[in-house]
N, C-alpha and C positions, 0 to 999 in steps of 0.2 A: 504494500500500500504506500503510495506516495504521500509525503507531507507537503501540502500545497496550501497557499492562500492566494486570493485574487484581489488585487488593488486596481484602481481606475485612475486614468488621466484623461485629459481633454486635448483634442487636436483641432486646429482651425487655421485659416489663412488670415493674416493681418495685413493691413494696408501700410506699406512702407513709405510711399510718397505718391502724390497726385499733382501733376504739373500741367498747366494750360499754356500753350504757345499763342500769345496774342499777336504775334507778328504775321505778316503775309508771306514770309519766307520760311523755309525749313531751318531749324536750328539744331545744334547738338548740345546736349547737357550731360554733365558727369555727376552722378550721385554716389555718395559714400554711405554704405550701410554696414551694420555689425551682424556677424553670426556668432552664436555662443552656445555652449552647452555646459551645464553645471549639475553636480550631483552631491547632495549632502547625505552621507550614508546614515547618520544617526536619525535624521528626520524620516528617511525611508524605512529604516528598521523599526522606528516607533510606530509608524502606520501599519507595518506588517505585524507588529506585536498586538496592536489593538484589534486588527482583523483576526489574528490567530486566537485571541481570547474570545472573540465573538463566535468563532466557529469551532472552538475546542470541544464543545459538547457533541459535535457531529462526527460520527464514525467515518463518514466519507472523507472528511478533511485529513484524517490521520494525525491531527495535532492533539497533543496531550497537555492538559493543564499542569503547571509545575515544571515544565521542560524549558530548556534554553536551546535555541536553534541558530544555526548558521545558514545564511542565504547562499546556496551553492549556485543558483542561477536565477535570473529574472529576465523576462522577455515579453515583447508584444508580438502579435501576429504580423504577417508580412503583407497585409492588405492595405497598408497606408505607405505613402512614399517615404516618410521619415523613419520607417521601421529599422533600417540598417543603422542609422545614426543613434536612434534610441537604444537599440540593443547593444551597440558598441559602448555607449555610456553606462548602461546598466551592468556591463561586464566588470566595471571597476568595483562593484560591491564585493565580488569574490576574489578579485585580483590583488587588492591591497587593502586589507582591513584596517591597517594602522593609519591610513590617510583618511581623515574625516571628511574632507571636501575635495572633489575633483572639479576643476574648472579649465575650460579651454575656450579661447575666443580670438577673433581677428576682425579686421576691417577690409571690406572689398569695395573697390571703386569700379563702376561700370558706366560706360558712355552710351547714350541713347540718341537717336535722331528723331525729331518730332516735326511733322509736316506743318505747313502753314495753317494757322488757326486750329492746330491739332491739340490733342490731349494724350497724356500717357499716365496710366495708373499702374503702380507696381505692388505686387503681393509677395509676401514671404510666409513660409510655413512656421507654425509655432506649436510646441507640445509642452503642456504643463501637467505634472503629476506630483505625488508626494515626495518632496525632496529632490525633484528632477525638473529641469527646464531646458528646452532647446529652441533655437531659431535656426532655420536652414541657411545654407550657403547660397542656394539657388533662388533667383528672383524670377517671377512670372509677370510679364507686362501685358496690359490690355489698353485699347484705345479709349476706354472709359470704364466707369464702375461696372463690374461684372457680378451679377447675382450668384453665379456659381462659386465665387470666391468670397462672398460676403454672407454666407449662410450661418446657421447656428453652430454652436460647438458640437463636435462629434466625440462621443465617449469611446475610450480605448482601454481594453482590459490588459492588465499587466499580470502575468502568471509567475508567481514566486515559488520555486522549489526549495524546500528547507530540509536540512539534515540535523538531527538532534545531536548536541554535544554529549559525550560521555565524560562525566567528571569522576575523578578518583575519590572514593568515599572511605576506603580502608585498605589495609594490606594484611592478609592472613599469612602468618608464619607457620609453615608445615614442616614437621620433623619426621624422619624415618631412620630408625637405628640401623647401623651397618653391622651390628653384632647380634648374635642370638645367645641367650643364656642357657646353659646345660647343667643338669645336676649329675654329679659323679658319686656313685655309691661305692664305697670301699672302706678301708680301715678308718679313714677320716672323711666325713661328709663335707663337701665344699662345692662351690659354684665355679665354673670356668666359662670363658667367652669364646665362641667360635665366630670368626669373621665370615660374613655371608657375601663378601665381595663388594665391588663398587656399585652394582645395581643401578647404573644410570638409566635403565629402562623404567625405574620407578619415578623418574622425574615427571612432575605434573605438566601436562601440555599447556596449561594457562599460567605458567610462571612468568614473572617479570622478564622480558626479553633482555638478552645480554649483547652489548655491542661486539661485533665480530664473532658472534656465536660461541663465545667462551662459556665455561661452566657456570650455570646458575646457582650451584651449591655454594652458599656462603662459606661453608667449612671446607671447601675444596683444598686438598693437599694436607688437611689435618687428619692423620691416619687413624687416630683414636676417637674421632668425633662422630656425631650423628650427621646425616644429611639434613641440610636446612634450606628450604626453598621459600620464596616469597610470592604469594598469589595476590595480584591486584583485584580489588572489588570496585565495580563501577556503578554509577547511578546516572540517570537522566534527569533527576530532580535537582534543580539549580538552587535549592535553599542553602543558606549559609551554614546551617548546622549539619549538613550532610556532605558538603564538598570540602576537599582538602586544599590547603594553600601551600603547604610544604611538608617535607618528611625529614626527620632526624632520628637520632638514637642516643641512648645514654648507657653508661656502665654503672653497675651496682654490685655490692658485695652480698646482696640479699636476693633470695629466690622469690619470684612472684608466681602465685598459683593461677593467676588470671591472664598470664601472657607467656609466650614461648621465647626461650633464650636463643638469640642468634648464634651464640657460641656453644650450643648444646653439645656436651660430651667432650669438648676440647680443653676444659679446665680454664682457670683464670676467672676474671670477673664475668658476671652475667651481663648480657647486652640485650637491650630491649628497644624495639622501634617506637618512635613517637610520631603519631599522625596528628598534624596541626591543622586546625580549622579556625581560622581567624575571621570573624564576621566583618572586621574593619578593612580587610584586604580584598579588593574586588577581583584580583587575578587568581583563578582557580586552576588546579592541575587537570589537564586533559590527556596527558601522555606521560609514561614513565619507563625508564630503562635502567639497566645496570652497566657500569663500566668496571671491568676487571683489568688491571694494569700492573706491569712489573716496575712501575715508577710512580712517584707522586704526581697528581694532576690537580688543576685548579679550575675555577669557574670559566676562565678564558678558553680553556680546552673544551669544556662543555658547550660553550656558546658557538665555537667553531663547528660543532656537531649539530647545531640547531636547537639546543636546549637552553632554557633561561633560568634554571634552578639546579642546585647541586648540594648533596649532603656532605658531611665530613666522612672520612674514611671509616667504613664499618669494621675494618680489620686493624684499626689503630692499636699499636703496641703488641701485635701478634706475630710480627716478623714474617709475614707471607705477602701475597698479592695485596695491592691497594684496591679496595672495593668501594665504589661510590654508587649512589642512586642519583639519577639526573631526571629532570622532568621539564615538560612544556606546559605553559599556562595560557589562558585566554582571559581577557578582561570581561567579566560577566556583564558589565555595563554596555559593552559594545556588541552584545548578542541580542537576538530576538527572544526576549523572555516572555513566556506565556503564563 
């Protein structure tokens, strides 16, 4: 089912100039006019949000209340002459979300010949919609006022295709012991451990992806440890109490019964993830990955990979790989919130 909302604009011809030649000879006249196209993305998104809220109760629309959507495309039909320019302008909604306003304009000079006692009326196309306005480069001239170009406004439908954002809501830490305990019955009763192997086949399919497809096991290369994987949990609900703004961890000398230890079985301090949900920060996490490196990295390295947030080293003080979580965020105020 597609997530769609329909907005509307108006299309018409506007009179650019009207000139009477009062002489008995032909004259030439040069007119200068402006063509322009502008798009204010926040205004367009706000109108899409209002329409989305109105239609969210409809199963046909595919829009769910509480969601936050990205406009992946918006277009008008091709039955009006300005459709190519309109659609080219609307493409900036998905091409560059960080740019709040797109504007392009220029001035055109055109020379006309007007016969003795003649008249020339010039018309230019105009389109107005929510956050978008265009005037055409092309001028149409007539020897007098033309009712075909001075009619009423024509309504034009703008179809917006929306894609819901997935926001990080939590990370589940999953453990799997690499050892099996066995009872030995003999002169003295005791337990011993049998290694059951690396068992990479037990790795969950939905673990946090790792850059360059390295091991997702936090305890990789700790031979006595448990396997530890991190599973991201996502939500399409854009509420502040459910969406994550950053991820960290902390070390503790004390065991927690309500959380899983990132260093399970490896000895040393306990390490626990911290999922941060700050309602005062509008940027929410929409993508997350792990970096496993044989050297220390910093936020500049993460930015080069396209991420704008980075945790400290999960392996700090353990003398193995440097392990970081990195994430991408989106400003929730720049989305279509329903």
